[in-house]
C-alpha positions as CSV (number, residue, x, y, z in Angstrom):
1,M,1.5,5.7,-5.6
2,N,4.5,7.3,-7.3
3,I,6.9,5.0,-5.4
4,I,4.9,2.0,-6.5
5,K,5.0,3.2,-10.1
6,L,8.7,3.8,-9.9
7,R,9.3,0.2,-8.6
8,L,7.2,-1.2,-11.4
9,K,9.2,0.6,-14.0
10,F,12.5,-0.4,-12.4
11,I,11.5,-4.1,-12.3
12,L,10.3,-4.0,-15.9
13,A,13.5,-2.3,-17.0
14,S,15.5,-5.0,-15.2
15,I,13.5,-7.7,-16.9
16,C,14.2,-6.2,-20.3
17,L,17.9,-5.8,-19.6
18,S,18.3,-9.3,-18.3
19,T,16.4,-10.7,-21.3
20,G,18.6,-8.7,-23.6
21,A,21.7,-10.0,-21.9
22,A,20.4,-13.6,-22.1
23,L,19.7,-13.2,-25.8
24,L,23.1,-11.6,-26.5
25,L,24.8,-14.4,-24.6
26,T,22.9,-17.0,-26.6
27,I,23.8,-15.4,-29.9
28,S,27.4,-14.4,-29.4
29,M,28.9,-16.9,-26.9
30,K,27.7,-20.3,-28.1
31,D,31.1,-21.9,-27.9
32,W,32.1,-20.5,-24.5
33,P,32.1,-23.4,-22.0
34,Y,30.3,-21.5,-19.2
35,A,27.7,-19.9,-21.5
36,S,24.9,-22.4,-20.6
37,F,25.6,-21.9,-16.8
38,L,25.4,-18.1,-17.3
39,F,22.3,-18.4,-19.4
40,L,20.6,-20.5,-16.7
41,A,21.6,-17.9,-14.1
42,L,20.1,-15.1,-16.2
43,A,16.9,-17.2,-16.7
44,G,16.7,-17.6,-12.9
45,I,17.1,-13.9,-12.4
46,I,14.4,-13.2,-15.0
47,L,12.0,-15.6,-13.3
48,I,12.6,-13.9,-9.9
49,L,12.0,-10.5,-11.5
50,I,8.8,-11.7,-13.1
51,I,7.6,-12.9,-9.7
52,L,8.5,-9.5,-8.2
53,L,6.7,-7.7,-11.1
54,I,3.5,-9.7,-10.4
55,A,3.6,-8.9,-6.6
56,E,4.3,-5.2,-7.3
57,Y,1.5,-5.0,-9.9
58,K,-0.8,-6.4,-7.2
59,E,0.3,-3.5,-4.9
60,Y,-0.3,-1.1,-7.8
61,S,-3.8,-2.4,-8.4
62,D,-4.6,-2.2,-4.6
63,A,-3.3,1.4,-4.5
64,K,-5.4,2.3,-7.6
65,L,-8.5,0.8,-6.0
66,I,-8.0,3.0,-2.9
67,L,-7.6,6.1,-5.1
68,E,-10.6,5.3,-7.2
69,N,-12.9,4.8,-4.1
70,E,-11.6,7.9,-2.3
71,I,-13.7,9.0,0.7
72,L,-11.3,11.6,2.1
73,H,-8.1,13.2,0.9
74,I,-6.4,15.2,3.7
75,Q,-3.0,16.6,4.7
76,I,-1.6,14.7,7.7
77,V,1.0,15.2,10.4
78,G,1.8,11.6,11.3
79,I,0.6,8.0,11.3
80,E,0.7,5.9,14.5
81,E,0.4,2.1,14.2
82,R,-0.5,-0.1,17.1
83,D,-0.3,-3.9,17.4
84,A,-1.4,-6.0,20.3
85,K,2.1,-7.4,20.8
86,V,4.3,-4.5,19.8
87,V,4.9,-1.0,21.3
88,P,3.1,1.7,19.2
89,K,5.2,2.8,16.2
90,V,4.7,6.5,15.4
91,T,5.8,7.7,12.0
92,K,6.2,11.4,11.9
93,L,5.9,12.7,8.4
94,N,6.6,15.9,6.7
95,P,3.2,17.2,6.0
96,E,1.9,15.0,3.2
97,F,-1.4,14.0,1.8
98,V,-3.2,10.8,2.4
99,T,-6.1,9.2,0.7
100,I,-8.6,7.2,2.7
101,S,-11.1,4.9,1.2
102,C,-13.2,1.9,2.2
103,F,-10.4,-0.3,0.9
104,G,-7.5,1.3,2.8
105,I,-5.2,4.2,3.5
106,L,-2.7,5.4,0.9
107,S,0.1,7.9,1.2
108,D,3.1,8.3,-1.1
109,S,5.2,6.3,1.3
110,K,2.8,3.8,2.9
111,M,-0.3,1.7,2.2
112,V,-2.6,0.1,4.7
113,K,-5.2,-2.2,3.2
114,F,-8.5,-3.4,4.6
115,N,-11.7,-5.0,3.4
116,K,-9.7,-7.1,1.0
117,D,-7.5,-10.2,1.2
118,K,-9.0,-11.4,4.5
119,I,-8.2,-8.0,6.2
120,F,-11.4,-6.7,7.8
121,L,-12.2,-3.2,9.0
122,D,-13.7,-3.5,12.5
123,S,-14.1,0.1,13.8
124,I,-13.5,3.7,13.1
125,E,-13.1,6.5,15.6
126,I,-13.1,10.1,14.5
127,T,-12.1,13.3,16.4
128,Q,-11.4,16.7,15.0
129,H,-7.7,16.0,15.0
130,K,-7.3,12.3,14.4
131,I,-9.0,9.3,12.7
132,S,-8.3,5.8,14.0
133,F,-9.0,2.6,12.1
134,T,-9.0,-0.8,13.8
135,Y,-8.8,-3.8,11.5
136,S,-8.1,-7.5,11.9
137,I,-5.7,-9.7,10.0
138,G,-6.2,-13.4,10.7
139,G,-7.5,-12.8,14.2
140,A,-4.9,-10.2,15.2
141,N,-6.1,-6.7,15.7
142,K,-4.2,-3.7,14.4
143,K,-4.9,0.0,14.8
144,V,-3.8,2.9,12.6
145,I,-4.2,6.4,13.9
146,I,-3.9,9.3,11.4
147,L,-3.1,12.7,12.9
148,H,-4.3,15.6,10.9
149,D,-5.4,19.2,11.1
150,K,-8.8,20.1,12.4
151,L,-11.8,18.8,10.5
152,A,-15.1,20.6,10.3
153,D,-18.2,19.0,11.9
154,E,-20.0,18.7,8.6
155,Q,-16.9,17.0,7.1
156,I,-16.8,14.5,9.9
157,Q,-20.6,13.7,9.4
158,N,-19.9,13.2,5.7
159,I,-17.1,10.8,6.5
160,V,-19.3,8.8,8.9
161,Q,-22.1,8.5,6.3
162,K,-19.7,7.4,3.5
163,F,-18.1,4.8,5.7
164,K,-21.5,3.5,6.8
165,Y,-22.7,3.3,3.2
166,E,-19.5,1.8,1.7
167,T,-18.4,-0.6,4.4
168,G,-21.3,-1.0,6.8
169,V,-19.0,0.1,9.7
170,L,-20.5,2.9,11.8
171,A,-17.8,5.3,12.8
172,K,-17.8,6.6,16.4
173,I,-17.5,10.4,16.7
174,L,-15.5,11.4,19.8
175,D,-15.1,14.9,21.5
176,M,-17.2,17.0,19.2
């Protein structure tokens, strides 16, 4: 979430600086022959930055939605992503915390969304050392496996109940 906020601030500052430069150019260099070309270039840059700002704000609102609907907040060891066509990609992380909700998974460096924007959560498998989420994007299945420290049996039951209530997906409990 902090990385998303930082990107938002950077884009907003870039828009302000570009707008200031365009205004300064308009006021001070009216008679310069290339002033209009430079002004149009700055206007194009500002337009691109505004589009980036809108996209980044959408990411921010998705991350905020995940945080507001938190089901589990745990410290993880790594995240493994699997796709039907690609070899599994394992991301080993320094121990960091991840927030899991019915709308997705959020860590400081990565966000996986589901149950929004035509991304549907299909199944959840929980063991004492990992939680795997299978979701579909436009007919293609993807799987995210979160590796973590041991969860207590009552904590696992609580997670299963919350996911069933929030999403309607019944989580499978393996090797209890």
